[in-house]
C-alpha positions in Angstrom: 68.2 106.0 104.9 64.8 107.3 103.2 65.0 104.2 100.8 64.9 101.8 103.8 62.3 103.3 105.4 60.3 103.7 102.8 61.1 100.2 102.4 60.2 99.5 105.6 56.8 100.9 105.0 55.7 99.7 102.3 56.7 95.8 103.7 55.4 96.9 106.7 52.0 97.9 104.5 51.8 95.3 102.2 51.6 92.3 104.6 48.8 94.4 106.4 47.7 94.6 103.5 47.2 91.2 102.9 46.8 90.0 105.7 43.2 92.7 106.1 43.0 90.8 102.4 42.6 87.6 103.7 40.6 88.4 107.0 38.1 89.8 105.1 37.5 87.4 103.1 37.6 84.9 105.9 34.8 86.7 107.6 33.4 87.2 104.5 33.1 83.2 104.1 32.3 83.0 107.4 29.8 85.1 107.7 28.5 84.5 104.6 28.1 80.5 105.5 26.7 81.2 109.0 24.0 83.5 107.3 23.0 81.0 104.7 23.0 78.1 107.6 21.1 80.4 110.0 18.8 81.9 107.0 17.9 78.8 105.9 16.9 76.9 110.0 14.5 80.5 109.7 12.6 79.5 106.5 12.8 75.8 107.6 11.4 76.5 110.6 8.6 79.1 108.8 7.7 76.1 106.1 7.1 74.1 108.8 4.6 76.5 111.3 2.9 77.5 108.3 3.0 73.5 107.4 1.6 73.0 110.5 -1.0 75.8 110.6 -2.5 73.8 107.5 -2.7 70.7 108.5 -6.4 69.4 108.7 -7.1 72.2 106.7 -7.4 70.2 103.2 -9.9 68.2 102.0 -8.3 66.6 98.9 -11.0 68.7 96.6 -10.9 71.7 98.6 -8.7 74.4 99.3 -9.7 77.6 98.7 -10.0 77.5 103.1 -6.2 76.9 102.2 -5.5 79.5 99.9 -7.5 82.0 101.8 -5.5 81.4 104.9 -2.2 81.4 102.1 -3.2 84.4 101.3 -3.2 85.9 105.1 0.4 84.3 105.7 1.8 86.5 102.1 1.2 89.5 103.9 3.7 89.3 106.6 6.6 87.5 104.1 8.7 88.4 101.1 9.5 85.1 100.8 7.7 83.2 97.9 5.3 80.5 99.3 4.2 77.8 96.8 1.6 75.1 97.7 1.8 71.8 95.3 -0.7 68.9 95.5 0.9 65.2 96.5 0.4 65.0 92.3 2.6 67.4 91.5 0.0 69.9 90.6 0.7 73.7 91.8 -2.2 74.4 93.6 -1.3 77.9 95.2 1.6 80.4 94.0 2.2 83.6 95.9 3.4 85.4 93.5 2.9 83.8 89.6 -1.2 81.9 88.4 -1.0 78.6 89.5 -2.5 77.0 86.5 0.3 78.8 84.0 3.5 77.0 86.6 4.3 72.9 85.1 3.8 70.3 87.6 6.6 70.2 90.1 6.4 66.6 91.3 10.7 66.4 89.8 11.1 69.2 92.3 14.0 67.6 94.6 12.7 69.8 97.3 8.8 67.8 96.2 10.9 64.4 96.0 12.4 64.2 99.5 9.0 65.1 101.4 6.9 62.7 99.0 10.0 59.9 100.3 8.7 60.2 103.5 11.4 62.8 105.2 9.8 65.6 107.4 11.6 68.0 104.7 13.0 69.1 101.8 15.4 71.3 100.5 16.6 72.6 96.7 19.0 75.0 95.6 17.5 76.8 91.9 17.6 79.0 89.3 13.3 79.2 88.6 12.0 78.8 85.2 9.2 80.8 86.4 10.9 84.0 87.9 14.6 83.1 86.6 15.9 83.7 89.8 18.8 81.7 91.4 16.3 80.1 94.4 16.4 78.6 97.5 13.7 76.3 98.5 12.0 74.6 101.6 8.9 72.1 101.7 7.4 70.6 104.6 3.8 67.8 103.9 0.6 68.0 105.0 -2.0 65.7 106.5 -5.4 65.0 105.9 -6.8 63.3 108.6 -6.5 60.0 107.5 -2.5 61.3 107.8 -2.0 60.5 104.3 0.7 62.9 102.6 -2.6 65.9 100.6 -0.1 68.6 99.7 3.3 69.9 100.2 3.8 73.6 101.4 6.7 74.9 99.9 8.6 79.0 100.8 11.3 79.9 98.9 13.6 82.6 99.1 16.2 84.3 96.9 19.5 83.0 97.4 21.2 86.7 97.5 19.0 87.2 100.9 20.6 83.8 102.8 24.2 85.7 102.1 25.9 88.6 104.1 24.2 92.0 104.0 25.1 94.7 102.0 25.3 96.7 104.6 27.7 94.7 107.3 30.4 94.1 104.2 30.8 97.5 103.3 31.2 98.1 107.6 33.6 95.1 106.9 35.6 96.5 104.0 35.6 100.6 105.3 36.9 98.8 108.8 40.1 97.0 106.3 40.6 100.9 105.0 40.3 102.0 108.5 42.9 99.8 109.7 45.3 100.4 106.6 45.4 103.5 107.0 45.5 103.7 110.8 48.3 100.6 110.5 49.9 103.2 107.4 50.2 105.6 110.0 51.7 103.9 113.0 54.2 101.9 110.8 55.1 104.9 109.3 56.1 106.6 112.7 57.4 103.3 114.1 60.2 103.3 110.9 61.2 107.0 110.9 61.9 106.3 114.7 64.1 103.4 113.7 65.4 105.3 111.1 66.5 107.8 112.4 68.8 105.8 114.5 70.0 103.9 112.0 70.1 106.9 109.3 72.5 108.1 112.3 74.4 105.4 112.0 74.8 105.4 108.3 76.5 109.0 108.1 78.3 108.2 110.5 80.0 105.1 109.0 79.6 107.2 105.2 81.7 109.5 107.1 83.9 106.6 108.7 84.9 105.4 105.0 85.6 108.6 104.0 88.3 108.5 106.3 86.3 111.5 109.0 87.9 109.7 111.9 86.4 112.4 114.4 82.5 111.0 113.9 80.3 109.7 116.2 76.7 108.6 116.8 74.9 111.5 119.0 71.5 110.2 118.3 69.1 108.8 121.1 67.9 105.2 120.2 66.1 102.3 122.2 67.4 98.6 122.8 69.6 97.8 119.9 69.7 100.2 118.7 71.2 102.2 120.9 74.2 99.3 121.0 74.6 99.6 117.8 75.0 103.4 117.7 78.0 102.7 120.6 80.0 99.9 119.0 80.3 102.7 116.2 81.5 104.8 117.8 83.7 102.7 119.5 84.3 101.3 116.0 85.3 105.5 115.2 87.3 105.9 118.2 89.4 102.5 117.5 90.0 103.8 114.0 90.5 107.1 114.8 93.5 106.0 117.3 94.8 103.4 114.7 94.9 106.3 112.0 96.7 108.7 114.6 99.7 106.0 115.6 99.4 105.5 111.6 100.1 108.9 111.1 102.9 109.4 113.7 104.6 106.0 112.2 104.1 107.6 108.7 105.7 110.8 109.7 108.1 109.1 112.1 109.2 106.8 108.8 108.8 109.4 106.6 111.1 112.1 108.8 113.7 109.6 109.0 114.1 108.3 105.6 114.1 111.9 104.8 117.4 112.4 107.0 118.9 109.2 105.9 122.8 109.9 105.1 121.5 106.9 102.1 119.7 107.7 99.1 115.9 105.4 99.2 113.8 104.9 96.1 110.8 102.4 96.4 110.0 101.3 92.9 106.6 98.9 92.3 105.0 96.0 90.8 105.3 98.2 87.2 109.2 99.4 88.1 107.9 103.1 87.9 109.0 105.3 90.7 106.9 105.2 94.2 109.0 107.1 96.7 112.7 108.9 96.8 114.3 110.3 99.0 116.1 114.0 99.3 119.1 112.7 99.1 118.4 109.8 95.9 117.5 113.0 94.5 120.5 114.8 94.6 122.2 111.5 93.9 119.5 111.3 90.9 120.2 114.9 90.5 116.3 115.4 89.8 113.3 116.5 91.8 110.6 114.5 93.7 107.7 116.0 90.9 109.5 114.8 88.0 110.9 111.7 89.9 107.1 109.7 91.5 105.2 107.9 88.1 108.3 107.7 85.6 110.2 104.6 85.0 113.1 103.8 86.7 114.9 103.3 83.2 113.9 107.1 82.5 114.9 108.8 85.5 118.1 106.4 85.9 120.8 107.1 83.9 123.5 104.8 85.3 124.1 101.4 83.2 125.5 99.5 86.3 122.7 100.5 88.7 120.3 100.0 85.7 121.8 96.5 85.5 121.2 95.9 89.2 117.8 96.8 89.0 116.7 94.2 86.4 118.3 91.7 88.1 116.6 92.2 91.0 113.0 92.4 88.7 114.3 88.8 87.1 115.8 86.8 90.1 113.9 88.4 93.1 117.2 88.6 95.1 118.8 91.5 97.0 121.8 92.9 94.7 124.8 94.8 96.7 127.6 95.9 94.5 129.8 99.0 94.0 129.2 101.3 90.8 130.9 104.9 89.4 128.0 107.1 88.4 129.6 109.3 86.0 126.3 111.9 85.4 126.1 114.6 86.9 128.7 113.8 89.1 131.2 111.7 89.0 130.6 109.1 92.2 131.6 106.1 93.8 127.7 104.4 95.1 127.4 101.1 97.4 124.1 100.0 96.2 122.1 97.7 97.8 118.5 96.5 96.1 116.1 94.5 98.8 113.0 93.0 97.2 109.4 93.6 98.8 106.8 91.7 98.5 103.3 93.7 97.4 99.8 94.2 98.5 98.9 91.7 96.1 100.6 88.0 95.8 102.3 87.2 93.6 103.8 91.3 92.9 107.0 92.7 93.9 108.7 96.0 94.9 112.0 96.8 95.4 113.1 99.4 97.4 117.2 100.6 96.4 118.9 102.1 98.7 122.3 104.4 97.6 124.7 105.8 99.9 127.7 108.3 98.4 130.9 107.0 100.4 132.8 108.8 97.8 134.5 111.0 100.5 135.1 107.6 102.6 137.0 106.4 99.6 138.6 109.7 99.0 139.8 110.2 102.7 141.0 106.4 102.2 143.2 107.7 99.5 143.9 110.8 102.1 145.1 108.6 104.8 147.1 106.7 102.9 148.8 108.6 101.1 149.1 111.0 104.8 150.7 107.4 105.8 152.9 108.2 102.5 153.8 111.3 102.9 154.9 110.9 106.6 156.5 107.9 106.0 158.2 109.8 103.5 159.1 113.1 105.5 160.2 110.6 108.4 162.4 109.4 106.8 164.4 111.8 105.7 165.1 113.1 108.9 166.1 109.8 110.3 168.0 108.7 107.4 169.9 111.5 108.0 170.7 111.3 111.9 171.6 107.3 110.4 174.1 108.4 108.7 175.6 110.8 110.2 175.7 108.6 113.6 177.2 105.7 111.7 179.8 108.8 109.6 181.2 110.1 113.6 181.4 107.1 114.8 183.4 105.5 112.4 186.1 107.9 112.8 184.9 111.2 111.9 184.1 112.2 115.2 188.4 112.3 116.1 188.5 115.7 113.2 186.6 118.6 115.6 185.9 120.4 113.1 183.7 117.7 111.1 182.3 116.4 114.6 180.8 120.2 115.1 179.4 120.3 112.0 177.9 116.9 112.1 176.0 117.6 115.2 174.4 121.2 114.0 173.1 119.4 110.9 171.9 115.8 113.5 170.6 118.9 116.3 168.8 120.5 112.7 167.8 117.7 112.0 166.5 116.2 114.9 164.7 120.2 115.5 162.7 119.4 111.9 161.9 115.9 113.3 160.2 117.3 117.3 158.4 119.7 114.7 157.3 117.1 112.2 156.1 114.6 114.9 154.5 117.9 116.8 152.8 119.0 114.0 151.3 115.3 113.3 150.5 114.9 116.9 148.7 118.5 116.5 147.4 117.5 113.4 145.4 114.2 114.9 144.1 115.9 118.4 142.4 118.3 116.0 140.9 115.9 113.7 139.4 114.4 116.9 138.5 117.6 118.3 140.8 117.5 121.5 142.4 120.0 121.7 140.0 122.4 124.8 139.4 126.4 123.8 140.4 128.1 126.5 137.6 131.0 125.8 137.9 135.0 126.5 137.9 138.1 124.8 140.1 138.9 122.2 141.0 142.0 120.3 141.9 140.9 116.6 144.2 143.6 116.4 146.6 143.1 118.7 146.7 139.5 118.0 147.2 139.9 114.6 150.1 142.6 115.3 151.7 140.0 117.9 151.9 137.4 114.9 154.2 140.1 112.5 156.6 140.2 115.7 156.9 136.5 115.1 158.0 136.8 111.7 159.6 139.9 112.3 163.6 138.6 112.0 162.4 136.7 108.5 160.6 139.8 107.1 163.3 142.1 107.9 165.9 139.5 105.9 163.6 140.1 102.5 163.5 144.1 102.8 159.3 142.7 102.8 156.7 145.1 104.3 153.7 144.2 106.6 150.7 146.2 106.9 147.2 146.2 109.0 144.1 147.1 107.5 141.7 147.1 110.2 138.2 148.5 108.6 136.1 147.6 111.8 137.4 147.0 115.7 136.1 144.0 116.8 136.6 141.8 119.8 135.8 138.1 119.8 134.9 135.8 122.0 138.0 132.7 121.4 141.0 131.3 122.2 143.5 133.6 121.5 146.8 131.1 121.8 145.5 129.3 119.3 144.2 132.0 117.0 147.4 133.8 117.3 148.8 129.6 116.3 146.5 130.2 112.5 147.7 134.5 111.9 151.4 132.8 112.5 151.0 129.7 109.9 149.3 132.0 107.2 151.7 135.0 107.1 154.9 132.8 108.1 153.5 131.0 104.8 153.0 134.7 102.9 156.5 135.3 103.7 158.0 132.2 103.0 156.1 132.2 99.4 156.6 136.1 98.4 159.6 137.1 97.0 162.3 139.7 99.2 160.8 143.4 98.9 157.3 141.6 98.6 154.4 143.1 100.7 152.6 141.4 103.1 148.4 142.4 104.4 146.6 141.5 106.8 142.6 143.2 106.9 140.5 142.5 109.7 136.7 143.5 108.7 133.4 142.3 110.5 129.5 142.0 109.2 126.8 141.7 111.8 127.4 138.2 113.0 131.2 137.6 111.1 134.3 138.2 111.8 136.2 138.4 108.7 140.4 138.3 108.0 141.8 138.2 104.8 146.1 137.3 104.6 146.8 138.7 101.5 150.5 138.8 99.8 152.0 139.7 96.1 154.0 136.3 95.9 154.5 133.8 93.6 150.9 132.8 94.1 149.5 129.3 93.4 148.0 127.3 90.3 144.5 126.6 89.9 145.0 123.3 89.5 146.1 122.9 93.4 143.8 125.6 95.5 141.6 122.3 95.8 144.5 120.5 97.6 146.4 123.2 99.4 144.9 121.8 102.9 145.1 119.0 102.3 148.1 117.0 104.8 151.6 117.3 103.4 150.8 118.5 100.1 153.1 120.9 99.0 152.5 123.1 95.8 156.8 123.7 95.2 158.1 120.6 97.4 161.9 121.9 96.9 161.3 125.2 98.4 159.1 123.9 100.8 161.7 121.7 102.4 164.2 124.6 102.0 161.7 127.8 104.0 161.9 124.6 106.7 158.3 123.5 107.0 156.5 119.8 107.9 153.4 120.1 105.1 151.3 119.8 107.9 150.8 124.5 108.6 147.6 124.5 106.3 145.7 121.4 107.6 146.2 122.4 111.4 145.1 126.1 109.8 141.9 124.7 108.6 140.8 122.5 111.8 142.4 124.9 114.0 139.2 126.9 112.3 136.5 124.2 111.4 137.0 123.6 115.8 136.4 127.4 115.6 132.8 127.3 114.1 134.4 128.8 111.1 135.8 128.3 107.8 138.3 128.8 105.6 138.8 129.6 102.0 141.4 130.4 99.5 141.8 132.6 96.3 145.2 132.8 94.0 146.3 133.6 90.8 149.6 132.5 89.5 152.3 134.4 89.7 149.3 137.7 91.3 150.1 136.8 94.8 147.5 134.6 97.1 144.7 135.5 99.9 143.4 133.7 102.5 140.4 134.1 104.2 139.1 132.5 107.2 135.8 133.2 108.8 134.8 133.0 112.7 131.4 133.5 114.4 131.3 136.6 116.5 
């Protein structure tokens, strides 16, 4: 801003200086012309007066009286007086000896007078005094009216110009005017520059993204309006930037919470943005991905090929590809070209949706339909076969009739259990089973479950043990809790050999209760541990069917525990027993 003030000050001072110099030159010229004209007129008048005084004093032969009169006049004037005869001979000169002067007949002022003019003037450098002079000559007539002589007064040209004192006064006035103009201009530019400086400071802060900057100065006229306009601009920018930040935060929050991986590639095929899901899919951190080429970041040939096609053809790409690294995934890929900030350039949005779980669930659903059909087919086929046999005449034999009816009853009971378990599992999956919450003593629930399997335990000469490390009451549904325990303990009884031992341990932490159901039975192969909670999945299919189970018990346990906001895990080693652990929040 100081540079602007200096430029304004220099401009105003220069303009005023030029104006002052021009005015001084003009005034000096005008004064000089006026002074020269005035002095010329005065010299003419003086010369005419002298000529009038000398009229009729010349007789053409004796100029003694005239010379005396001229000496008297010379004592009263500084002008040079010269008396020239009509033939050009110098009779008298107030500054030089007349006899030493040349004939003046050819002088222009003399010629003008002799030619009949009332007076003559001339301007030239005097040969006798070597000085630039201004001459005025008038005629002197004798008694007959004939020109007897010419009286001439001359004055240096320097005496006709403006006096040096006036010139000095003029220059002093110009210098004083320049000084005053400098002070006034400096004060004015400072007054003008202060609001401009404040406005420029606000504008610079706005350009540096400091949108809270405001003009608080006091200007005048348009400068105040300029400050108010800048404040309105700052307010508008502040509101717009706040809105942009809010939108950016919303967009960032939305992108970061999407279950879809999002990656933005610029026109140089470099990654400019990734969300957490994309980082997890690519198994890389944001710091290692940003600024990197997609070729280096993406380990899937299929995805790289689709991105390259999108850049080449500038068209959206969609396909389902497999990721083999860092782990096996099935990913739905959508690549969308978007316009870049620069015309002709293109960015890409890469969207990756991990559909591995969807495909797994689809397979589970397909397997469930197949397994359910298979499980239902067995009792239905048995019922149909025995019914047809009876209708074909076997019912006439009481022994066979009773035997077949008992089988039909058993199969229908099994079919009923299977259908009920399927319906129960369906409700649990959809969380349609309400929980009747109340305070439940865990140990009492375990002991009540022991009574349900007491007959089977005695038949196999097994032992049941409750280990209560902590006294725990839980706010939950007692029936659902007993259903969980019944399934787990019944499985332990079924898959533990005669004489085996089953232990149920109750313990708690600060905010959780842990129920461990452990047996020393046949155990579960390590390859099957991850699938035991699947519907209809059996490790030993023949033994499971012989036990009367439907294959849905552990699936029901899993969904019941999840409905109670808990977890269930299994640990086992083939031949060394199995431990199921249910963790529920207190």
